[in-house]
C-alpha positions as semicolon CSV with decimal commas, in nm:
position;residue;x (nm);y (nm);z (nm)
1;X;11,653;7,232;10,489
2;X;11,517;7,487;10,735
3;X;11,162;7,485;10,862
4;X;10,935;7,764;10,738
5;X;10,881;8,055;10,976
6;X;10,576;8,040;11,196
7;X;10,289;8,272;11,100
8;X;10,346;8,521;11,386
9;X;10,703;8,577;11,273
10;X;10,603;8,621;10,909
11;X;10,340;8,878;11,012
12;X;10,598;9,053;11,231
13;X;10,853;9,065;10,949
14;X;10,590;9,207;10,716
15;X;10,493;9,477;10,970
16;X;10,861;9,559;11,026
17;X;10,924;9,604;10,653
18;X;10,603;9,803;10,611
19;X;10,701;10,033;10,899
20;X;11,040;10,100;10,739
21;X;10,880;10,168;10,399
22;X;10,625;10,395;10,564
23;X;10,905;10,607;10,712
24;X;11,068;10,653;10,372
25;X;10,739;10,739;10,202
26;X;10,624;10,968;10,482
27;X;10,942;11,161;10,565
28;X;11,125;11,129;10,236
29;X;10,848;11,181;9,985
30;X;10,505;11,295;10,106
31;X;10,594;11,524;10,398
32;X;10,968;11,599;10,399
33;X;11,084;11,811;10,692
34;X;11,113;12,181;10,621
35;X;11,365;12,269;10,891
36;X;11,597;11,966;10,869
37;X;11,771;11,798;10,577
38;X;11,561;11,505;10,452
39;X;11,863;11,273;10,474
40;X;11,896;11,347;10,846
41;X;11,527;11,284;10,907
42;X;11,544;10,956;10,715
43;X;11,854;10,856;10,911
44;X;11,672;10,922;11,238
45;X;11,361;10,732;11,132
46;X;11,494;10,446;10,918
47;X;11,834;10,353;11,063
48;X;11,691;10,228;11,395
49;X;11,466;9,993;11,198
50;X;11,764;9,860;11,002
51;X;11,984;9,787;11,305
52;X;11,788;9,477;11,416
53;X;11,888;9,318;11,085
54;X;12,215;9,242;11,263
55;X;12,019;8,985;11,467
56;X;11,813;8,847;11,176
57;X;11,967;8,501;11,207
58;X;11,747;8,473;11,515
59;X;11,413;8,607;11,391
60;X;11,259;8,612;11,738
61;X;11,543;8,826;11,873
62;X;11,530;9,064;11,575
63;X;11,155;9,104;11,616
64;X;11,200;9,162;11,989
65;X;11,437;9,450;11,916
66;X;11,203;9,593;11,654
67;X;10,914;9,558;11,899
68;X;11,104;9,757;12,158
69;X;11,200;10,021;11,900
70;X;10,843;10,035;11,774
71;X;10,739;10,198;12,101
72;X;10,915;10,512;11,977
73;X;10,723;10,493;11,648
74;X;10,398;10,437;11,838
75;X;10,459;10,757;12,037
76;X;10,550;10,941;11,717
77;X;10,228;10,822;11,552
78;X;10,016;10,933;11,848
79;X;10,189;11,273;11,847
80;X;10,142;11,324;11,474
81;X;9,781;11,205;11,476
82;X;9,709;11,460;11,745
83;X;9,908;11,757;11,617
84;X;9,918;11,723;11,238
85;X;9,571;11,663;11,093
86;X;9,710;11,649;10,738
87;X;9,928;11,353;10,834
88;X;9,671;11,172;11,047
89;X;9,618;10,883;10,803
90;X;9,992;10,808;10,791
91;X;10,012;10,836;11,169
92;X;9,726;10,589;11,210
93;X;9,901;10,344;10,976
94;X;10,219;10,385;11,184
95;X;10,024;10,318;11,504
96;X;9,859;10,011;11,352
97;X;10,191;9,868;11,231
98;X;10,351;9,913;11,573
99;X;10,057;9,743;11,739
100;X;10,088;9,453;11,494
101;X;10,461;9,427;11,573
102;X;10,402;9,423;11,946
103;X;10,111;9,183;11,905
104;X;10,319;8,937;11,706
105;X;10,571;8,923;11,989
106;X;10,303;8,803;12,227
107;X;10,149;8,578;11,964
108;X;10,485;8,422;11,881
109;X;10,572;8,373;12,248
110;X;10,236;8,213;12,318
111;X;10,254;7,969;12,026
112;X;10,625;7,898;12,047
113;X;10,708;7,534;12,021
114;X;10,927;7,391;12,298
115;X;11,292;7,365;12,202
């Protein structure tokens, strides 16, 4: 039997999933791109969030990769919050989720039990 995941990792996994869902809702449903095919935009925004699933056997490593990738989403959120007032609420949610992801990395590293 495996031990349950520590709280920081559960929070990180939730933020990761929420960030991926946000991309689909934002770019696929609420505000699809006008100049690019929606499938291309979804591929650019969602596929990077799916790739760390390859490392999911090691949750810490997968979250580390998502944390690094989330810096792109943080910059995107800042850009959209500044330049697209109609999308500001979604951009702020994106910023918050990336901050939670990055925060859980530090939280998990700080409370990591010795191996």
